[in-house]
PyMOL Python script that loads the backbone (N, CA, C, O; Angstrom):
from pymol import cmd

cmd.read_pdbstr("""\
ATOM      1  N   UNK A   1     -17.593 -29.729  27.852  1.00  0.00           N
ATOM      2  CA  UNK A   1     -17.556 -28.840  28.652  1.00  0.00           C
ATOM      3  C   UNK A   1     -16.907 -27.627  28.000  1.00  0.00           C
ATOM      4  O   UNK A   1     -15.843 -27.645  27.382  1.00  0.00           O
ATOM      5  N   UNK A   2     -17.730 -26.512  28.229  1.00  0.00           N
ATOM      6  CA  UNK A   2     -17.197 -25.441  27.805  1.00  0.00           C
ATOM      7  C   UNK A   2     -16.066 -24.744  28.479  1.00  0.00           C
ATOM      8  O   UNK A   2     -15.929 -24.736  29.702  1.00  0.00           O
ATOM      9  N   UNK A   3     -15.188 -24.107  27.564  1.00  0.00           N
ATOM     10  CA  UNK A   3     -13.919 -23.712  28.358  1.00  0.00           C
ATOM     11  C   UNK A   3     -14.184 -22.371  29.126  1.00  0.00           C
ATOM     12  O   UNK A   3     -14.698 -21.440  28.506  1.00  0.00           O
ATOM     13  N   UNK A   4     -13.897 -22.249  30.278  1.00  0.00           N
ATOM     14  CA  UNK A   4     -14.147 -20.804  31.178  1.00  0.00           C
ATOM     15  C   UNK A   4     -13.632 -19.652  30.385  1.00  0.00           C
ATOM     16  O   UNK A   4     -12.650 -19.804  29.658  1.00  0.00           O
ATOM     17  N   UNK A   5     -14.216 -18.563  30.483  1.00  0.00           N
ATOM     18  CA  UNK A   5     -13.804 -17.345  30.073  1.00  0.00           C
ATOM     19  C   UNK A   5     -13.005 -16.692  30.758  1.00  0.00           C
ATOM     20  O   UNK A   5     -13.399 -15.778  31.482  1.00  0.00           O
ATOM     21  N   UNK A   6     -11.712 -17.040  30.658  1.00  0.00           N
ATOM     22  CA  UNK A   6     -10.638 -16.108  31.590  1.00  0.00           C
ATOM     23  C   UNK A   6     -10.119 -15.176  30.725  1.00  0.00           C
ATOM     24  O   UNK A   6      -9.768 -15.398  29.566  1.00  0.00           O
ATOM     25  N   UNK A   7     -10.071 -13.952  31.406  1.00  0.00           N
ATOM     26  CA  UNK A   7      -9.362 -12.731  30.542  1.00  0.00           C
ATOM     27  C   UNK A   7      -7.840 -12.963  30.716  1.00  0.00           C
ATOM     28  O   UNK A   7      -7.296 -13.253  31.781  1.00  0.00           O
ATOM     29  N   UNK A   8      -7.266 -12.804  29.589  1.00  0.00           N
ATOM     30  CA  UNK A   8      -5.841 -12.852  29.363  1.00  0.00           C
ATOM     31  C   UNK A   8      -5.257 -11.588  30.004  1.00  0.00           C
ATOM     32  O   UNK A   8      -5.776 -10.496  29.771  1.00  0.00           O
ATOM     33  N   UNK A   9      -4.288 -11.697  30.732  1.00  0.00           N
ATOM     34  CA  UNK A   9      -3.343 -10.581  31.535  1.00  0.00           C
ATOM     35  C   UNK A   9      -2.195 -10.305  30.625  1.00  0.00           C
ATOM     36  O   UNK A   9      -1.322 -11.147  30.416  1.00  0.00           O
ATOM     37  N   UNK A  10      -2.204  -9.100  30.076  1.00  0.00           N
ATOM     38  CA  UNK A  10      -0.853  -8.301  29.350  1.00  0.00           C
ATOM     39  C   UNK A  10      -0.251  -7.597  30.257  1.00  0.00           C
ATOM     40  O   UNK A  10      -0.877  -6.917  31.071  1.00  0.00           O
ATOM     41  N   UNK A  11       1.029  -7.679  30.223  1.00  0.00           N
ATOM     42  CA  UNK A  11       2.076  -6.800  30.891  1.00  0.00           C
ATOM     43  C   UNK A  11       1.301  -5.438  30.559  1.00  0.00           C
ATOM     44  O   UNK A  11       0.526  -5.372  29.606  1.00  0.00           O
ATOM     45  N   UNK A  12       1.583  -4.273  31.475  1.00  0.00           N
ATOM     46  CA  UNK A  12       1.165  -2.893  31.358  1.00  0.00           C
ATOM     47  C   UNK A  12       1.935  -2.240  30.049  1.00  0.00           C
ATOM     48  O   UNK A  12       1.261  -1.318  29.590  1.00  0.00           O
ATOM     49  N   UNK A  13       2.751  -2.391  29.568  1.00  0.00           N
ATOM     50  CA  UNK A  13       3.295  -1.869  28.129  1.00  0.00           C
ATOM     51  C   UNK A  13       2.960  -2.675  27.223  1.00  0.00           C
ATOM     52  O   UNK A  13       3.330  -2.339  26.098  1.00  0.00           O
ATOM     53  N   UNK A  14       2.272  -3.821  27.317  1.00  0.00           N
ATOM     54  CA  UNK A  14       1.961  -4.644  26.195  1.00  0.00           C
ATOM     55  C   UNK A  14       0.420  -4.089  25.506  1.00  0.00           C
ATOM     56  O   UNK A  14      -0.486  -3.633  26.203  1.00  0.00           O
ATOM     57  N   UNK A  15       0.361  -4.218  24.213  1.00  0.00           N
ATOM     58  CA  UNK A  15      -0.711  -4.235  23.506  1.00  0.00           C
ATOM     59  C   UNK A  15      -1.520  -5.209  23.190  1.00  0.00           C
ATOM     60  O   UNK A  15      -1.073  -6.021  22.380  1.00  0.00           O
ATOM     61  N   UNK A  16      -2.554  -5.368  23.577  1.00  0.00           N
ATOM     62  CA  UNK A  16      -3.670  -6.593  23.785  1.00  0.00           C
ATOM     63  C   UNK A  16      -3.950  -6.925  22.238  1.00  0.00           C
ATOM     64  O   UNK A  16      -4.514  -7.961  21.885  1.00  0.00           O
ATOM     65  N   UNK A  17      -3.517  -5.979  21.395  1.00  0.00           N
ATOM     66  CA  UNK A  17      -3.610  -6.289  19.908  1.00  0.00           C
ATOM     67  C   UNK A  17      -2.489  -6.881  19.139  1.00  0.00           C
ATOM     68  O   UNK A  17      -2.475  -7.302  17.982  1.00  0.00           O
ATOM     69  N   UNK A  18      -1.559  -6.823  20.026  1.00  0.00           N
ATOM     70  CA  UNK A  18      -0.371  -6.954  19.029  1.00  0.00           C
ATOM     71  C   UNK A  18      -0.370  -8.716  18.528  1.00  0.00           C
ATOM     72  O   UNK A  18      -0.041  -9.047  17.389  1.00  0.00           O
ATOM     73  N   UNK A  19      -0.713  -9.521  19.387  1.00  0.00           N
ATOM     74  CA  UNK A  19      -0.812 -10.996  19.008  1.00  0.00           C
ATOM     75  C   UNK A  19      -1.643 -11.265  17.453  1.00  0.00           C
ATOM     76  O   UNK A  19      -1.420 -12.151  16.628  1.00  0.00           O
ATOM     77  N   UNK A  20      -2.560 -10.265  17.416  1.00  0.00           N
ATOM     78  CA  UNK A  20      -3.323 -10.255  16.393  1.00  0.00           C
ATOM     79  C   UNK A  20      -2.713  -9.528  15.103  1.00  0.00           C
ATOM     80  O   UNK A  20      -2.947  -9.858  13.940  1.00  0.00           O
ATOM     81  N   UNK A  21      -2.011  -8.636  15.459  1.00  0.00           N
ATOM     82  CA  UNK A  21      -1.341  -7.800  14.423  1.00  0.00           C
ATOM     83  C   UNK A  21      -0.125  -8.668  13.885  1.00  0.00           C
ATOM     84  O   UNK A  21       0.138  -8.722  12.684  1.00  0.00           O
ATOM     85  N   UNK A  22       0.494  -9.246  14.721  1.00  0.00           N
ATOM     86  CA  UNK A  22       1.787 -10.107  14.540  1.00  0.00           C
ATOM     87  C   UNK A  22       1.204 -11.199  13.650  1.00  0.00           C
ATOM     88  O   UNK A  22       1.912 -11.495  12.687  1.00  0.00           O
ATOM     89  N   UNK A  23       0.204 -11.769  13.766  1.00  0.00           N
ATOM     90  CA  UNK A  23      -0.429 -12.931  13.207  1.00  0.00           C
ATOM     91  C   UNK A  23      -0.857 -12.322  11.899  1.00  0.00           C
ATOM     92  O   UNK A  23      -0.553 -12.975  10.901  1.00  0.00           O
ATOM     93  N   UNK A  24      -1.498 -11.207  11.721  1.00  0.00           N
ATOM     94  CA  UNK A  24      -1.786 -10.545  10.383  1.00  0.00           C
ATOM     95  C   UNK A  24      -0.714 -10.373   9.429  1.00  0.00           C
ATOM     96  O   UNK A  24      -0.880 -10.553   8.223  1.00  0.00           O
ATOM     97  N   UNK A  25       0.527  -9.981  10.021  1.00  0.00           N
ATOM     98  CA  UNK A  25       1.593  -9.491   9.423  1.00  0.00           C
ATOM     99  C   UNK A  25       2.395 -10.970   9.158  1.00  0.00           C
ATOM    100  O   UNK A  25       3.342 -10.942   8.371  1.00  0.00           O
ATOM    101  N   UNK A  26       2.191 -11.692   9.519  1.00  0.00           N
ATOM    102  CA  UNK A  26       3.173 -13.079   9.089  1.00  0.00           C
ATOM    103  C   UNK A  26       2.325 -13.729   8.110  1.00  0.00           C
ATOM    104  O   UNK A  26       2.780 -14.548   7.312  1.00  0.00           O
ATOM    105  N   UNK A  27       0.919 -13.335   8.155  1.00  0.00           N
ATOM    106  CA  UNK A  27       0.065 -14.325   7.072  1.00  0.00           C
ATOM    107  C   UNK A  27       0.385 -13.211   5.697  1.00  0.00           C
ATOM    108  O   UNK A  27       0.661 -13.699   4.601  1.00  0.00           O
ATOM    109  N   UNK A  28       0.334 -12.107   5.835  1.00  0.00           N
ATOM    110  CA  UNK A  28       0.818 -11.208   4.725  1.00  0.00           C
ATOM    111  C   UNK A  28       2.143 -11.427   4.038  1.00  0.00           C
ATOM    112  O   UNK A  28       2.357 -11.460   2.826  1.00  0.00           O
ATOM    113  N   UNK A  29       3.158 -11.597   5.232  1.00  0.00           N
ATOM    114  CA  UNK A  29       4.436 -11.846   4.975  1.00  0.00           C
ATOM    115  C   UNK A  29       4.773 -13.057   3.794  1.00  0.00           C
ATOM    116  O   UNK A  29       5.748 -12.966   3.047  1.00  0.00           O
ATOM    117  N   UNK A  30       4.000 -13.969   3.762  1.00  0.00           N
ATOM    118  CA  UNK A  30       3.986 -14.973   3.080  1.00  0.00           C
ATOM    119  C   UNK A  30       3.811 -14.854   1.347  1.00  0.00           C
ATOM    120  O   UNK A  30       4.016 -15.752   0.530  1.00  0.00           O
ATOM    121  N   UNK A  31       3.384 -13.505   1.095  1.00  0.00           N
ATOM    122  CA  UNK A  31       3.242 -13.214  -0.184  1.00  0.00           C
ATOM    123  C   UNK A  31       4.303 -12.273  -0.483  1.00  0.00           C
ATOM    124  O   UNK A  31       4.823 -11.483   0.305  1.00  0.00           O
ATOM    125  N   UNK A  32       4.544 -12.432  -1.615  1.00  0.00           N
ATOM    126  CA  UNK A  32       5.472 -11.302  -2.485  1.00  0.00           C
ATOM    127  C   UNK A  32       5.082 -10.303  -2.813  1.00  0.00           C
ATOM    128  O   UNK A  32       4.057 -10.411  -3.486  1.00  0.00           O
ATOM    129  N   UNK A  33       5.487  -9.105  -2.627  1.00  0.00           N
ATOM    130  CA  UNK A  33       5.269  -7.691  -3.053  1.00  0.00           C
ATOM    131  C   UNK A  33       6.409  -6.841  -3.502  1.00  0.00           C
ATOM    132  O   UNK A  33       7.530  -7.034  -3.030  1.00  0.00           O
ATOM    133  N   UNK A  34       6.234  -6.113  -4.195  1.00  0.00           N
ATOM    134  CA  UNK A  34       7.351  -5.104  -4.570  1.00  0.00           C
ATOM    135  C   UNK A  34       7.316  -4.042  -3.525  1.00  0.00           C
ATOM    136  O   UNK A  34       6.224  -3.795  -3.013  1.00  0.00           O
ATOM    137  N   UNK A  35       8.460  -3.329  -3.112  1.00  0.00           N
ATOM    138  CA  UNK A  35       8.516  -2.174  -1.994  1.00  0.00           C
ATOM    139  C   UNK A  35       8.949  -3.033  -0.744  1.00  0.00           C
ATOM    140  O   UNK A  35       9.399  -4.177  -0.687  1.00  0.00           O
ATOM    141  N   UNK A  36       8.654  -2.063   0.286  1.00  0.00           N
ATOM    142  CA  UNK A  36       9.078  -2.416   1.783  1.00  0.00           C
ATOM    143  C   UNK A  36       7.696  -2.914   2.498  1.00  0.00           C
ATOM    144  O   UNK A  36       7.668  -3.723   3.426  1.00  0.00           O
ATOM    145  N   UNK A  37       6.989  -2.530   2.134  1.00  0.00           N
ATOM    146  CA  UNK A  37       5.549  -2.960   3.070  1.00  0.00           C
ATOM    147  C   UNK A  37       4.526  -3.399   2.084  1.00  0.00           C
ATOM    148  O   UNK A  37       4.575  -2.971   0.931  1.00  0.00           O
ATOM    149  N   UNK A  38       3.587  -4.243   2.473  1.00  0.00           N
ATOM    150  CA  UNK A  38       2.624  -4.688   1.943  1.00  0.00           C
ATOM    151  C   UNK A  38       1.670  -3.675   1.134  1.00  0.00           C
ATOM    152  O   UNK A  38       1.521  -2.592   1.699  1.00  0.00           O
ATOM    153  N   UNK A  39       1.179  -3.795   0.240  1.00  0.00           N
ATOM    154  CA  UNK A  39      -0.085  -2.803  -0.261  1.00  0.00           C
ATOM    155  C   UNK A  39      -1.270  -2.584   0.810  1.00  0.00           C
ATOM    156  O   UNK A  39      -1.534  -3.457   1.637  1.00  0.00           O
ATOM    157  N   UNK A  40      -1.940  -1.405   0.743  1.00  0.00           N
ATOM    158  CA  UNK A  40      -2.810  -1.373   1.485  1.00  0.00           C
ATOM    159  C   UNK A  40      -4.086  -2.121   1.231  1.00  0.00           C
ATOM    160  O   UNK A  40      -4.875  -2.516   2.089  1.00  0.00           O
ATOM    161  N   UNK A  41      -4.188  -2.277  -0.257  1.00  0.00           N
ATOM    162  CA  UNK A  41      -4.934  -3.342  -0.604  1.00  0.00           C
ATOM    163  C   UNK A  41      -4.921  -3.599  -1.831  1.00  0.00           C
ATOM    164  O   UNK A  41      -4.796  -2.665  -2.623  1.00  0.00           O
ATOM    165  N   UNK A  42      -5.059  -5.050  -2.334  1.00  0.00           N
ATOM    166  CA  UNK A  42      -4.933  -5.688  -3.597  1.00  0.00           C
ATOM    167  C   UNK A  42      -6.046  -5.670  -4.288  1.00  0.00           C
ATOM    168  O   UNK A  42      -5.931  -6.239  -5.374  1.00  0.00           O
ATOM    169  N   UNK A  43      -7.409  -5.092  -3.999  1.00  0.00           N
ATOM    170  CA  UNK A  43      -8.372  -5.301  -4.773  1.00  0.00           C
ATOM    171  C   UNK A  43      -8.471  -4.441  -5.886  1.00  0.00           C
ATOM    172  O   UNK A  43      -7.653  -3.524  -5.959  1.00  0.00           O
ATOM    173  N   UNK A  44      -9.356  -4.576  -6.798  1.00  0.00           N
ATOM    174  CA  UNK A  44      -9.500  -3.754  -7.925  1.00  0.00           C
ATOM    175  C   UNK A  44      -9.959  -2.822  -7.604  1.00  0.00           C
ATOM    176  O   UNK A  44     -10.564  -2.932  -6.538  1.00  0.00           O
ATOM    177  N   UNK A  45      -9.977  -1.392  -8.261  1.00  0.00           N
ATOM    178  CA  UNK A  45     -10.524  -0.128  -7.985  1.00  0.00           C
ATOM    179  C   UNK A  45     -12.221  -0.416  -8.309  1.00  0.00           C
ATOM    180  O   UNK A  45     -12.607  -1.307  -9.065  1.00  0.00           O
ATOM    181  N   UNK A  46     -12.854   0.246  -7.795  1.00  0.00           N
ATOM    182  CA  UNK A  46     -14.376   0.244  -7.826  1.00  0.00           C
ATOM    183  C   UNK A  46     -14.531   1.349  -8.906  1.00  0.00           C
ATOM    184  O   UNK A  46     -13.641   2.179  -9.094  1.00  0.00           O
ATOM    185  N   UNK A  47     -15.541   1.334  -9.518  1.00  0.00           N
ATOM    186  CA  UNK A  47     -15.989   2.209 -10.445  1.00  0.00           C
ATOM    187  C   UNK A  47     -16.173   3.674 -10.271  1.00  0.00           C
ATOM    188  O   UNK A  47     -16.120   4.507 -11.176  1.00  0.00           O
ATOM    189  N   UNK A  48     -16.442   3.943  -8.755  1.00  0.00           N
ATOM    190  CA  UNK A  48     -16.274   5.255  -8.264  1.00  0.00           C
ATOM    191  C   UNK A  48     -15.139   5.701  -8.252  1.00  0.00           C
ATOM    192  O   UNK A  48     -14.915   6.772  -8.816  1.00  0.00           O
ATOM    193  N   UNK A  49     -14.088   4.971  -7.583  1.00  0.00           N
ATOM    194  CA  UNK A  49     -12.641   5.309  -7.826  1.00  0.00           C
ATOM    195  C   UNK A  49     -12.004   5.518  -9.208  1.00  0.00           C
ATOM    196  O   UNK A  49     -11.083   6.301  -9.441  1.00  0.00           O
ATOM    197  N   UNK A  50     -12.662   4.653 -10.161  1.00  0.00           N
ATOM    198  CA  UNK A  50     -12.067   4.728 -11.437  1.00  0.00           C
ATOM    199  C   UNK A  50     -12.576   6.307 -12.240  1.00  0.00           C
ATOM    200  O   UNK A  50     -11.901   7.024 -12.979  1.00  0.00           O
ATOM    201  N   UNK A  51     -14.092   6.499 -11.738  1.00  0.00           N
ATOM    202  CA  UNK A  51     -14.358   7.904 -12.153  1.00  0.00           C
ATOM    203  C   UNK A  51     -13.642   8.835 -11.508  1.00  0.00           C
ATOM    204  O   UNK A  51     -13.214   9.711 -12.259  1.00  0.00           O
ATOM    205  N   UNK A  52     -13.324   8.965 -10.213  1.00  0.00           N
ATOM    206  CA  UNK A  52     -12.568   9.722  -9.587  1.00  0.00           C
ATOM    207  C   UNK A  52     -11.068   9.977 -10.030  1.00  0.00           C
ATOM    208  O   UNK A  52     -10.534  11.063  -9.802  1.00  0.00           O
ATOM    209  N   UNK A  53     -10.516   9.114 -10.564  1.00  0.00           N
ATOM    210  CA  UNK A  53      -9.273   8.986 -11.210  1.00  0.00           C
ATOM    211  C   UNK A  53      -9.472   9.716 -12.512  1.00  0.00           C
ATOM    212  O   UNK A  53      -8.482  10.386 -12.807  1.00  0.00           O
ATOM    213  N   UNK A  54     -10.348   9.774 -13.277  1.00  0.00           N
ATOM    214  CA  UNK A  54     -10.782  10.352 -14.574  1.00  0.00           C
ATOM    215  C   UNK A  54     -10.737  11.674 -14.268  1.00  0.00           C
ATOM    216  O   UNK A  54      -9.869  12.438 -14.690  1.00  0.00           O
ATOM    217  N   UNK A  55     -11.753  12.018 -13.454  1.00  0.00           N
ATOM    218  CA  UNK A  55     -11.857  13.462 -13.038  1.00  0.00           C
ATOM    219  C   UNK A  55     -10.765  14.079 -12.516  1.00  0.00           C
ATOM    220  O   UNK A  55     -10.624  15.207 -12.987  1.00  0.00           O
ATOM    221  N   UNK A  56      -9.911  13.755 -11.695  1.00  0.00           N
ATOM    222  CA  UNK A  56      -8.514  14.174 -11.425  1.00  0.00           C
ATOM    223  C   UNK A  56      -7.717  14.387 -12.557  1.00  0.00           C
ATOM    224  O   UNK A  56      -7.179  15.481 -12.731  1.00  0.00           O
ATOM    225  N   UNK A  57      -7.567  13.355 -13.433  1.00  0.00           N
ATOM    226  CA  UNK A  57      -6.782  13.716 -14.654  1.00  0.00           C
ATOM    227  C   UNK A  57      -7.151  14.955 -15.515  1.00  0.00           C
ATOM    228  O   UNK A  57      -6.419  15.807 -16.018  1.00  0.00           O
ATOM    229  N   UNK A  58      -8.425  14.816 -15.536  1.00  0.00           N
ATOM    230  CA  UNK A  58      -8.909  16.103 -16.335  1.00  0.00           C
ATOM    231  C   UNK A  58      -8.610  17.231 -15.591  1.00  0.00           C
ATOM    232  O   UNK A  58      -8.090  18.123 -16.261  1.00  0.00           O
ATOM    233  N   UNK A  59      -8.751  17.440 -14.583  1.00  0.00           N
ATOM    234  CA  UNK A  59      -8.395  18.890 -13.606  1.00  0.00           C
ATOM    235  C   UNK A  59      -6.820  19.003 -13.844  1.00  0.00           C
ATOM    236  O   UNK A  59      -6.371  20.061 -14.285  1.00  0.00           O
ATOM    237  N   UNK A  60      -6.071  18.055 -13.593  1.00  0.00           N
ATOM    238  CA  UNK A  60      -4.507  18.350 -13.795  1.00  0.00           C
ATOM    239  C   UNK A  60      -4.367  18.818 -15.406  1.00  0.00           C
ATOM    240  O   UNK A  60      -3.553  19.703 -15.672  1.00  0.00           O
ATOM    241  N   UNK A  61      -5.114  18.254 -16.399  1.00  0.00           N
ATOM    242  CA  UNK A  61      -4.851  18.703 -17.866  1.00  0.00           C
ATOM    243  C   UNK A  61      -5.339  19.745 -17.586  1.00  0.00           C
ATOM    244  O   UNK A  61      -4.435  20.455 -17.146  1.00  0.00           O
ATOM    245  N   UNK A  62      -6.610  20.455 -17.586  1.00  0.00           N
ATOM    246  CA  UNK A  62      -6.909  21.564 -17.330  1.00  0.00           C
ATOM    247  C   UNK A  62      -5.954  22.935 -17.035  1.00  0.00           C
ATOM    248  O   UNK A  62      -5.867  23.986 -17.668  1.00  0.00           O
ATOM    249  N   UNK A  63      -5.249  22.452 -15.751  1.00  0.00           N
ATOM    250  CA  UNK A  63      -4.764  23.483 -15.299  1.00  0.00           C
ATOM    251  C   UNK A  63      -3.200  23.350 -15.742  1.00  0.00           C
ATOM    252  O   UNK A  63      -2.396  24.128 -15.226  1.00  0.00           O
ATOM    253  N   UNK A  64      -2.780  22.445 -16.623  1.00  0.00           N
ATOM    254  CA  UNK A  64      -1.642  22.319 -17.086  1.00  0.00           C
ATOM    255  C   UNK A  64      -0.651  21.899 -16.261  1.00  0.00           C
ATOM    256  O   UNK A  64       0.451  22.448 -16.282  1.00  0.00           O
ATOM    257  N   UNK A  65      -0.975  20.743 -15.335  1.00  0.00           N
ATOM    258  CA  UNK A  65       0.057  20.557 -14.402  1.00  0.00           C
ATOM    259  C   UNK A  65       0.700  19.159 -14.579  1.00  0.00           C
ATOM    260  O   UNK A  65       1.186  18.659 -13.564  1.00  0.00           O
ATOM    261  N   UNK A  66       0.755  18.556 -15.587  1.00  0.00           N
ATOM    262  CA  UNK A  66       1.534  17.543 -16.310  1.00  0.00           C
ATOM    263  C   UNK A  66       2.634  18.129 -16.468  1.00  0.00           C
ATOM    264  O   UNK A  66       2.575  19.358 -16.493  1.00  0.00           O
ATOM    265  N   UNK A  67       4.070  17.440 -16.635  1.00  0.00           N
ATOM    266  CA  UNK A  67       5.219  18.019 -17.081  1.00  0.00           C
ATOM    267  C   UNK A  67       5.286  17.744 -18.504  1.00  0.00           C
ATOM    268  O   UNK A  67       4.563  16.864 -18.972  1.00  0.00           O
ATOM    269  N   UNK A  68       6.070  18.398 -19.231  1.00  0.00           N
ATOM    270  CA  UNK A  68       6.164  18.401 -20.718  1.00  0.00           C
ATOM    271  C   UNK A  68       7.050  17.007 -20.818  1.00  0.00           C
ATOM    272  O   UNK A  68       7.596  16.476 -19.850  1.00  0.00           O
ATOM    273  N   UNK A  69       7.084  16.537 -22.124  1.00  0.00           N
ATOM    274  CA  UNK A  69       8.080  15.377 -22.566  1.00  0.00           C
ATOM    275  C   UNK A  69       9.504  15.831 -22.266  1.00  0.00           C
ATOM    276  O   UNK A  69      10.299  15.065 -21.721  1.00  0.00           O
ATOM    277  N   UNK A  70       9.800  16.961 -22.588  1.00  0.00           N
ATOM    278  CA  UNK A  70      11.379  17.390 -22.300  1.00  0.00           C
ATOM    279  C   UNK A  70      11.497  17.585 -20.716  1.00  0.00           C
ATOM    280  O   UNK A  70      12.632  17.486 -20.250  1.00  0.00           O
ATOM    281  N   UNK A  71      10.491  17.840 -19.887  1.00  0.00           N
ATOM    282  CA  UNK A  71      10.878  17.914 -18.621  1.00  0.00           C
ATOM    283  C   UNK A  71      10.958  16.193 -18.037  1.00  0.00           C
ATOM    284  O   UNK A  71      11.713  15.800 -17.148  1.00  0.00           O
ATOM    285  N   UNK A  72      10.174  15.525 -18.645  1.00  0.00           N
ATOM    286  CA  UNK A  72       9.986  14.007 -18.046  1.00  0.00           C
ATOM    287  C   UNK A  72      11.535  13.398 -18.603  1.00  0.00           C
ATOM    288  O   UNK A  72      12.138  12.530 -17.970  1.00  0.00           O
ATOM    289  N   UNK A  73      12.018  13.954 -19.783  1.00  0.00           N
ATOM    290  CA  UNK A  73      13.334  13.257 -20.035  1.00  0.00           C
ATOM    291  C   UNK A  73      14.375  13.708 -19.134  1.00  0.00           C
ATOM    292  O   UNK A  73      15.389  13.009 -19.162  1.00  0.00           O
ATOM    293  N   UNK A  74      14.387  14.714 -18.326  1.00  0.00           N
ATOM    294  CA  UNK A  74      15.589  15.106 -17.422  1.00  0.00           C
ATOM    295  C   UNK A  74      15.583  13.905 -16.388  1.00  0.00           C
ATOM    296  O   UNK A  74      16.700  13.699 -15.916  1.00  0.00           O
ATOM    297  N   UNK A  75      14.707  13.170 -15.986  1.00  0.00           N
ATOM    298  CA  UNK A  75      14.393  11.935 -15.039  1.00  0.00           C
ATOM    299  C   UNK A  75      15.014  10.509 -15.928  1.00  0.00           C
ATOM    300  O   UNK A  75      15.443   9.523 -15.329  1.00  0.00           O
ATOM    301  N   UNK A  76      14.977  10.596 -17.195  1.00  0.00           N
ATOM    302  CA  UNK A  76      14.902   9.306 -17.986  1.00  0.00           C
ATOM    303  C   UNK A  76      16.538   8.764 -17.563  1.00  0.00           C
ATOM    304  O   UNK A  76      17.574   9.423 -17.664  1.00  0.00           O
ATOM    305  N   UNK A  77      16.372   7.315 -17.050  1.00  0.00           N
ATOM    306  CA  UNK A  77      17.632   6.798 -16.473  1.00  0.00           C
ATOM    307  C   UNK A  77      17.648   6.050 -17.744  1.00  0.00           C
ATOM    308  O   UNK A  77      16.621   5.669 -18.305  1.00  0.00           O
ATOM    309  N   UNK A  78      19.134   5.801 -18.287  1.00  0.00           N
ATOM    310  CA  UNK A  78      19.618   5.013 -19.375  1.00  0.00           C
ATOM    311  C   UNK A  78      20.489   3.966 -18.915  1.00  0.00           C
ATOM    312  O   UNK A  78      21.624   4.260 -18.540  1.00  0.00           O
ATOM    313  N   UNK A  79      20.012   2.564 -18.900  1.00  0.00           N
ATOM    314  CA  UNK A  79      21.232   1.510 -18.249  1.00  0.00           C
ATOM    315  C   UNK A  79      22.011   1.227 -19.428  1.00  0.00           C
ATOM    316  O   UNK A  79      21.334   1.031 -20.437  1.00  0.00           O
ATOM    317  N   UNK A  80      23.476   1.144 -19.580  1.00  0.00           N
ATOM    318  CA  UNK A  80      24.196   0.703 -20.096  1.00  0.00           C
ATOM    319  C   UNK A  80      24.446  -0.620 -20.019  1.00  0.00           C
ATOM    320  O   UNK A  80      24.442  -1.003 -18.850  1.00  0.00           O
ATOM    321  N   UNK A  81      24.724  -1.713 -21.040  1.00  0.00           N
ATOM    322  CA  UNK A  81      24.885  -3.047 -20.759  1.00  0.00           C
ATOM    323  C   UNK A  81      26.505  -3.013 -20.054  1.00  0.00           C
ATOM    324  O   UNK A  81      27.381  -2.220 -20.399  1.00  0.00           O
ATOM    325  N   UNK A  82      26.610  -3.793 -19.275  1.00  0.00           N
ATOM    326  CA  UNK A  82      27.959  -3.899 -18.598  1.00  0.00           C
ATOM    327  C   UNK A  82      28.837  -5.041 -19.430  1.00  0.00           C
ATOM    328  O   UNK A  82      28.503  -6.206 -19.644  1.00  0.00           O
ATOM    329  N   UNK A  83      29.972  -4.410 -19.806  1.00  0.00           N
ATOM    330  CA  UNK A  83      30.844  -4.878 -20.583  1.00  0.00           C
ATOM    331  C   UNK A  83      31.718  -5.995 -20.411  1.00  0.00           C
ATOM    332  O   UNK A  83      32.513  -6.298 -21.300  1.00  0.00           O
TER     333      UNK A  83
END
""", "prot")
cmd.dss("prot")
cmd.show_as("cartoon", "prot")
cmd.util.cbc("prot")
cmd.orient("prot")
């Protein structure tokens, strides 16, 4: 016998998609990621994305928008061994 299709009543303030979202988040939370939130995607980049990245890097270099090694050293952090 088929189950009747009865709509689920949600309180006026409730989002009917909350259950799906919380289930999705609980599945994601079982995996370990660096950072506060999980990544948007764990898929490898497509060839188009790789090509666009190369194009962006070329443009940045052409406009001299990368910092020099001297500028990069300003943010270099040295961790000394604890004694």
